PDBQT receptor file of N, H, CA, C and O in Angstrom, charges set to zero:
ATOM      1  N   MET A   1     194.939 104.304 134.366  1.00  0.00    +0.000 N 
ATOM      2  CA  MET A   1     195.562 102.963 134.287  1.00  0.00    +0.000 C 
ATOM      3  C   MET A   1     196.071 102.767 132.696  1.00  0.00    +0.000 C 
ATOM      4  O   MET A   1     197.026 102.019 132.487  1.00  0.00    +0.000 OA
ATOM      5  N   MET A   2     195.461 103.404 131.666  1.00  0.00    +0.000 N 
ATOM      6  H   MET A   2     194.685 104.012 131.835  1.00  0.00    +0.000 HD
ATOM      7  CA  MET A   2     195.587 103.319 130.500  1.00  0.00    +0.000 C 
ATOM      8  C   MET A   2     197.168 103.632 130.145  1.00  0.00    +0.000 C 
ATOM      9  O   MET A   2     197.942 102.844 129.600  1.00  0.00    +0.000 OA
ATOM     10  N   ALA A   3     197.432 104.853 130.546  1.00  0.00    +0.000 N 
ATOM     11  H   ALA A   3     196.804 105.493 130.989  1.00  0.00    +0.000 HD
ATOM     12  CA  ALA A   3     198.893 105.175 130.420  1.00  0.00    +0.000 C 
ATOM     13  C   ALA A   3     199.654 104.349 130.867  1.00  0.00    +0.000 C 
ATOM     14  O   ALA A   3     200.691 104.165 130.230  1.00  0.00    +0.000 OA
ATOM     15  N   ILE A   4     199.427 103.582 132.078  1.00  0.00    +0.000 N 
ATOM     16  H   ILE A   4     198.585 103.732 132.596  1.00  0.00    +0.000 HD
ATOM     17  CA  ILE A   4     200.465 102.767 132.586  1.00  0.00    +0.000 C 
ATOM     18  C   ILE A   4     200.982 101.787 131.481  1.00  0.00    +0.000 C 
ATOM     19  O   ILE A   4     202.069 101.711 130.908  1.00  0.00    +0.000 OA
ATOM     20  N   SER A   5     199.586 100.912 131.360  1.00  0.00    +0.000 N 
ATOM     21  H   SER A   5     198.703 100.974 131.825  1.00  0.00    +0.000 HD
ATOM     22  CA  SER A   5     199.560 100.057 130.424  1.00  0.00    +0.000 C 
ATOM     23  C   SER A   5     200.388 100.411 128.886  1.00  0.00    +0.000 C 
ATOM     24  O   SER A   5     201.020  99.487 128.375  1.00  0.00    +0.000 OA
ATOM     25  N   TYR A   6     200.358 101.518 128.317  1.00  0.00    +0.000 N 
ATOM     26  H   TYR A   6     199.844 102.269 128.732  1.00  0.00    +0.000 HD
ATOM     27  CA  TYR A   6     200.341 102.045 127.178  1.00  0.00    +0.000 C 
ATOM     28  C   TYR A   6     202.342 102.121 127.261  1.00  0.00    +0.000 C 
ATOM     29  O   TYR A   6     203.059 101.667 126.369  1.00  0.00    +0.000 OA
ATOM     30  N   TRP A   7     202.845 102.780 128.507  1.00  0.00    +0.000 N 
ATOM     31  H   TRP A   7     202.262 103.149 129.231  1.00  0.00    +0.000 HD
ATOM     32  CA  TRP A   7     204.085 102.808 128.838  1.00  0.00    +0.000 C 
ATOM     33  C   TRP A   7     204.815 101.587 129.119  1.00  0.00    +0.000 C 
ATOM     34  O   TRP A   7     206.039 101.512 129.004  1.00  0.00    +0.000 OA
ATOM     35  N   LEU A   8     203.981 100.515 129.531  1.00  0.00    +0.000 N 
ATOM     36  H   LEU A   8     202.987 100.576 129.625  1.00  0.00    +0.000 HD
ATOM     37  CA  LEU A   8     204.672  99.465 129.728  1.00  0.00    +0.000 C 
ATOM     38  C   LEU A   8     204.671  98.505 128.321  1.00  0.00    +0.000 C 
ATOM     39  O   LEU A   8     205.599  97.713 128.160  1.00  0.00    +0.000 OA
ATOM     40  N   ASN A   9     203.798  98.592 127.508  1.00  0.00    +0.000 N 
ATOM     41  H   ASN A   9     203.043  99.235 127.638  1.00  0.00    +0.000 HD
ATOM     42  CA  ASN A   9     203.868  97.916 126.194  1.00  0.00    +0.000 C 
ATOM     43  C   ASN A   9     204.948  98.672 125.390  1.00  0.00    +0.000 C 
ATOM     44  O   ASN A   9     205.639  98.023 124.604  1.00  0.00    +0.000 OA
ATOM     45  N   LYS A  10     205.162 100.149 125.551  1.00  0.00    +0.000 N 
ATOM     46  H   LYS A  10     204.600 100.676 126.190  1.00  0.00    +0.000 HD
ATOM     47  CA  LYS A  10     205.888 100.852 124.582  1.00  0.00    +0.000 C 
ATOM     48  C   LYS A  10     207.773 100.383 125.143  1.00  0.00    +0.000 C 
ATOM     49  O   LYS A  10     208.649 100.413 124.279  1.00  0.00    +0.000 OA
ATOM     50  N   LEU A  11     208.120 100.009 126.554  1.00  0.00    +0.000 N 
ATOM     51  H   LEU A  11     207.409  99.984 127.256  1.00  0.00    +0.000 HD
ATOM     52  CA  LEU A  11     208.907  99.752 127.268  1.00  0.00    +0.000 C 
ATOM     53  C   LEU A  11     209.431  98.299 126.810  1.00  0.00    +0.000 C 
ATOM     54  O   LEU A  11     210.605  98.004 126.586  1.00  0.00    +0.000 OA
ATOM     55  N   GLU A  12     208.274  97.433 126.715  1.00  0.00    +0.000 N 
ATOM     56  H   GLU A  12     207.321  97.674 126.896  1.00  0.00    +0.000 HD
ATOM     57  CA  GLU A  12     208.856  96.195 126.070  1.00  0.00    +0.000 C 
ATOM     58  C   GLU A  12     209.050  96.065 124.506  1.00  0.00    +0.000 C 
ATOM     59  O   GLU A  12     209.854  95.186 124.194  1.00  0.00    +0.000 OA
ATOM     60  N   LYS A  13     208.597  96.617 123.677  1.00  0.00    +0.000 N 
ATOM     61  H   LYS A  13     207.944  97.331 123.930  1.00  0.00    +0.000 HD
ATOM     62  CA  LYS A  13     208.902  96.691 122.644  1.00  0.00    +0.000 C 
ATOM     63  C   LYS A  13     210.067  97.398 122.480  1.00  0.00    +0.000 C 
ATOM     64  O   LYS A  13     210.652  97.301 121.401  1.00  0.00    +0.000 OA
ATOM     65  N   THR A  14     210.566  98.176 123.461  1.00  0.00    +0.000 N 
ATOM     66  H   THR A  14     210.091  98.254 124.338  1.00  0.00    +0.000 HD
ATOM     67  CA  THR A  14     212.256  98.811 123.528  1.00  0.00    +0.000 C 
ATOM     68  C   THR A  14     212.998  98.161 124.086  1.00  0.00    +0.000 C 
ATOM     69  O   THR A  14     214.200  98.196 123.824  1.00  0.00    +0.000 OA
ATOM     70  N   SER A  15     212.468  97.373 125.031  1.00  0.00    +0.000 N 
ATOM     71  H   SER A  15     211.491  97.345 125.244  1.00  0.00    +0.000 HD
ATOM     72  CA  SER A  15     213.635  96.067 125.507  1.00  0.00    +0.000 C 
ATOM     73  C   SER A  15     213.856  95.326 124.530  1.00  0.00    +0.000 C 
ATOM     74  O   SER A  15     215.042  95.107 124.283  1.00  0.00    +0.000 OA
ATOM     75  N   THR A  16     212.744  94.653 123.595  1.00  0.00    +0.000 N 
ATOM     76  H   THR A  16     211.781  94.830 123.796  1.00  0.00    +0.000 HD
ATOM     77  CA  THR A  16     212.835  93.457 122.583  1.00  0.00    +0.000 C 
ATOM     78  C   THR A  16     213.877  94.119 121.593  1.00  0.00    +0.000 C 
ATOM     79  O   THR A  16     214.847  93.467 121.208  1.00  0.00    +0.000 OA
ATOM     80  N   ALA A  17     213.611  95.731 121.090  1.00  0.00    +0.000 N 
ATOM     81  H   ALA A  17     212.822  96.261 121.403  1.00  0.00    +0.000 HD
ATOM     82  CA  ALA A  17     214.474  95.894 120.024  1.00  0.00    +0.000 C 
ATOM     83  C   ALA A  17     215.797  95.910 120.304  1.00  0.00    +0.000 C 
ATOM     84  O   ALA A  17     216.601  95.786 119.380  1.00  0.00    +0.000 OA
ATOM     85  N   LEU A  18     216.302  96.093 121.864  1.00  0.00    +0.000 N 
ATOM     86  H   LEU A  18     215.648  96.193 122.614  1.00  0.00    +0.000 HD
ATOM     87  CA  LEU A  18     217.676  96.325 122.466  1.00  0.00    +0.000 C 
ATOM     88  C   LEU A  18     218.289  94.999 122.284  1.00  0.00    +0.000 C 
ATOM     89  O   LEU A  18     219.339  94.927 121.647  1.00  0.00    +0.000 OA
ATOM     90  N   GLN A  19     217.732  93.920 122.786  1.00  0.00    +0.000 N 
ATOM     91  H   GLN A  19     216.879  93.979 123.304  1.00  0.00    +0.000 HD
ATOM     92  CA  GLN A  19     218.135  93.065 122.870  1.00  0.00    +0.000 C 
ATOM     93  C   GLN A  19     218.525  92.093 121.597  1.00  0.00    +0.000 C 
ATOM     94  O   GLN A  19     219.421  91.249 121.576  1.00  0.00    +0.000 OA
ATOM     95  N   PHE A  20     217.514  92.478 120.434  1.00  0.00    +0.000 N 
ATOM     96  H   PHE A  20     216.786  93.163 120.452  1.00  0.00    +0.000 HD
ATOM     97  CA  PHE A  20     217.956  92.365 119.194  1.00  0.00    +0.000 C 
ATOM     98  C   PHE A  20     219.186  93.050 118.527  1.00  0.00    +0.000 C 
ATOM     99  O   PHE A  20     219.854  92.469 117.671  1.00  0.00    +0.000 OA
ATOM    100  N   VAL A  21     219.442  94.261 118.941  1.00  0.00    +0.000 N 
ATOM    101  H   VAL A  21     218.899  94.733 119.635  1.00  0.00    +0.000 HD
ATOM    102  CA  VAL A  21     220.568  95.426 118.484  1.00  0.00    +0.000 C 
ATOM    103  C   VAL A  21     221.466  94.261 119.306  1.00  0.00    +0.000 C 
ATOM    104  O   VAL A  21     222.417  93.801 118.675  1.00  0.00    +0.000 OA
ATOM    105  N   ASP A  22     221.298  93.894 120.289  1.00  0.00    +0.000 N 
ATOM    106  H   ASP A  22     220.526  94.268 120.802  1.00  0.00    +0.000 HD
ATOM    107  CA  ASP A  22     222.459  93.301 121.204  1.00  0.00    +0.000 C 
ATOM    108  C   ASP A  22     223.231  91.745 120.702  1.00  0.00    +0.000 C 
ATOM    109  O   ASP A  22     224.324  91.254 120.984  1.00  0.00    +0.000 OA
ATOM    110  N   TYR A  23     222.170  91.307 119.897  1.00  0.00    +0.000 N 
ATOM    111  H   TYR A  23     221.282  91.705 119.668  1.00  0.00    +0.000 HD
ATOM    112  CA  TYR A  23     222.325  90.224 119.140  1.00  0.00    +0.000 C 
ATOM    113  C   TYR A  23     222.929  90.195 118.132  1.00  0.00    +0.000 C 
ATOM    114  O   TYR A  23     223.674  89.237 117.924  1.00  0.00    +0.000 OA
ATOM    115  N   CYS A  24     222.809  91.165 117.244  1.00  0.00    +0.000 N 
ATOM    116  H   CYS A  24     222.203  91.943 117.413  1.00  0.00    +0.000 HD
ATOM    117  CA  CYS A  24     223.331  91.767 116.116  1.00  0.00    +0.000 C 
ATOM    118  C   CYS A  24     224.817  92.142 116.386  1.00  0.00    +0.000 C 
ATOM    119  O   CYS A  24     225.766  91.804 115.678  1.00  0.00    +0.000 OA
ATOM    120  N   ILE A  25     224.868  92.799 117.381  1.00  0.00    +0.000 N 
ATOM    121  H   ILE A  25     224.097  93.073 117.957  1.00  0.00    +0.000 HD
ATOM    122  CA  ILE A  25     226.701  93.248 117.693  1.00  0.00    +0.000 C 
ATOM    123  C   ILE A  25     227.110  91.862 118.018  1.00  0.00    +0.000 C 
ATOM    124  O   ILE A  25     228.064  91.453 117.356  1.00  0.00    +0.000 OA
ATOM    125  N   LEU A  26     226.474  90.835 119.111  1.00  0.00    +0.000 N 
ATOM    126  H   LEU A  26     225.699  91.167 119.649  1.00  0.00    +0.000 HD
ATOM    127  CA  LEU A  26     227.262  89.718 119.339  1.00  0.00    +0.000 C 
ATOM    128  C   LEU A  26     227.628  89.006 117.872  1.00  0.00    +0.000 C 
ATOM    129  O   LEU A  26     228.781  88.660 117.616  1.00  0.00    +0.000 OA
ATOM    130  N   ALA A  27     226.795  88.869 117.168  1.00  0.00    +0.000 N 
ATOM    131  H   ALA A  27     225.858  89.150 117.376  1.00  0.00    +0.000 HD
ATOM    132  CA  ALA A  27     226.505  87.461 115.638  1.00  0.00    +0.000 C 
ATOM    133  C   ALA A  27     227.976  88.716 114.776  1.00  0.00    +0.000 C 
ATOM    134  O   ALA A  27     229.097  88.225 114.647  1.00  0.00    +0.000 OA
ATOM    135  N   ILE A  28     227.838  89.576 114.501  1.00  0.00    +0.000 N 
ATOM    136  H   ILE A  28     226.927  89.976 114.606  1.00  0.00    +0.000 HD
ATOM    137  CA  ILE A  28     228.862  90.919 113.737  1.00  0.00    +0.000 C 
ATOM    138  C   ILE A  28     230.020  90.154 114.463  1.00  0.00    +0.000 C 
ATOM    139  O   ILE A  28     230.599  89.216 113.916  1.00  0.00    +0.000 OA
ATOM    140  N   GLY A  29     230.397  90.692 115.992  1.00  0.00    +0.000 N 
ATOM    141  H   GLY A  29     229.926  91.454 116.436  1.00  0.00    +0.000 HD
ATOM    142  CA  GLY A  29     231.519  90.815 116.496  1.00  0.00    +0.000 C 
ATOM    143  C   GLY A  29     232.206  89.861 116.869  1.00  0.00    +0.000 C 
ATOM    144  O   GLY A  29     233.317  90.055 117.363  1.00  0.00    +0.000 OA
TER     145      GLY A  29
């Protein structure tokens, strides 16, 4: 159970980072 919440947390951070990158690309482009 701990492993699942760990991976969900990691996935959430990754997804947030990807959204930030997308935003930067849109802002620059």
